[in-house]
SELUMRO-206715 format. One record per residue (C-alpha): residue in three letters; x, y, z. Coordinates in steps of 0.001 Angstrom, whole numbers. Each point is the difference from the previous one (the first is absolute). Layout:
<atoms>
   code         X         Y         Z
    ALA         X         Y         Z
...
</atoms>
This chain:
<atoms>
   code         X         Y         Z
    SER     78257     97723    138248
    PRO      3412      -616      1608
    PHE      -287     -3808      -146
    SER      -595      -263     -3747
    THR      2507     -2153     -1808
    ILE      1922      1378     -2918
    THR       542     -2495     -2759
    ARG      3217       357     -1917
    LYS      1253     -1798     -3030
    PRO      3113     -1994       768
    ASN      3175      1176     -1680
    ARG       772     -2499     -2696
    TYR      2900       675     -2266
    SER       993     -2430     -2663
    VAL      3049       213     -2156
    VAL      -318     -1689     -3344
    CYS      3215      -828     -1786
    GLU      -491     -1510     -3402
    ALA      2209      -133     -3014
    ALA     -1244      2008     -2949
    PRO     -1786     -2241     -2483
    LYS      2042      -818     -3061
    LYS      -984      1489     -3306
    LYS     -2193     -2263     -2061
    ALA      1769     -1714     -2848
    ASP     -2672       952     -2524
    SER       243      3759       647
    THR      2424       430     -2900
    ALA     -2409     -1818     -2293
    LYS     -2791      2306      1145
    ARG      2172      3050      -642
    ASP       738     -1287     -3491
    ARG     -3720      -516      -669
    GLN      -811      3497      1228
    ALA      2803      1553     -2043
    LYS     -1227     -1759     -3131
    LYS     -3560      1224       650
    ARG      1220      3581       492
    GLN      2141      -234     -3117
    ILE     -2995      -993     -2134
    TYR     -2141      2750      1564
    ASN      2697      2657      -477
    LYS       630     -1021     -3600
    ALA     -3712       343      -779
    LYS       -61      3458      1605
    LYS      3040      1102     -2006
    PHE     -1666     -1078     -3241
    GLN     -3165      1878      1008
    VAL      2021      3159       586
    LYS      1758      -398     -3329
    THR     -3287      -525     -1857
    ARG     -1705      2937      1677
    MET      2984      2254      -704
    LYS      -256      -872     -3705
    LYS     -3726       726        19
    ALA       519      3308      1819
    TYR      2675      1048     -2503
    SER     -2318      -925     -2847
    VAL     -2869      2055      1440
    MET      2271      3024       541
    ASP      1449      -243     -3516
    LYS     -3497      -151     -1495
    ALA     -1069      3023      2067
    VAL      3009      1939     -1305
    LYS      -682     -1117     -3564
    VAL     -3635      1142       141
    GLY       934      3251      1735
    THR     -1583      -643      3397
    LEU      3419       356      1614
    HIS      2882      2187     -1052
    GLY      3024     -1980     -1178
    ASN      2229      1140      2856
    THR     -2711      -775      2569
    GLY      -313     -3543     -1305
    ALA      3769      -442        39
    ARG       221      1388      3540
    ARG     -2729     -2306      1292
    LYS      1661     -3018     -1587
    SER      3305      1044      1537
    VAL     -1549       391      3464
    LEU     -1666     -3388      -328
    GLN      3299     -1601      -995
    GLY      1779      1711      2921
    GLU     -2535     -1310      2493
    ARG       366     -3498     -1439
    ARG      3784       225       282
    LEU      -268      1235      3596
    LEU     -2394     -2812       871
    LYS      2313     -2534     -1605
    SER      3031      1249      1956
    THR     -1785       -79      3383
    THR     -1386     -3513      -479
    VAL      2057     -2697      1709
    ASP       532     -3267     -1833
    PRO      -361     -2877      2531
    ALA      1832     -2421     -2301
    ALA      3095      2225        16
    ASN        34        70      3817
    ALA      -302     -3776       283
    ALA      3029      -667     -2206
</atoms>
């Protein structure tokens, strides 16, 4: 109908100007705690890798000794494993080095 009223929302614009909140004083302490936690975790992982590499080498050497694997095949597999470990080590970023 032509006499119906159209309800509109009023235009309300508000500009909020606030200073950015200051960084909390304890954020450095938190970062230190987190870094220490990561350091312990990473050290444990590195030892696991080292242990498993030794076990893998041992298994391959035994397989070569018994004759399950040819000598060159065992050597090649150990070499590939070592190469992958070296590649992994070079791509890993040390967070402690970045912080200093």
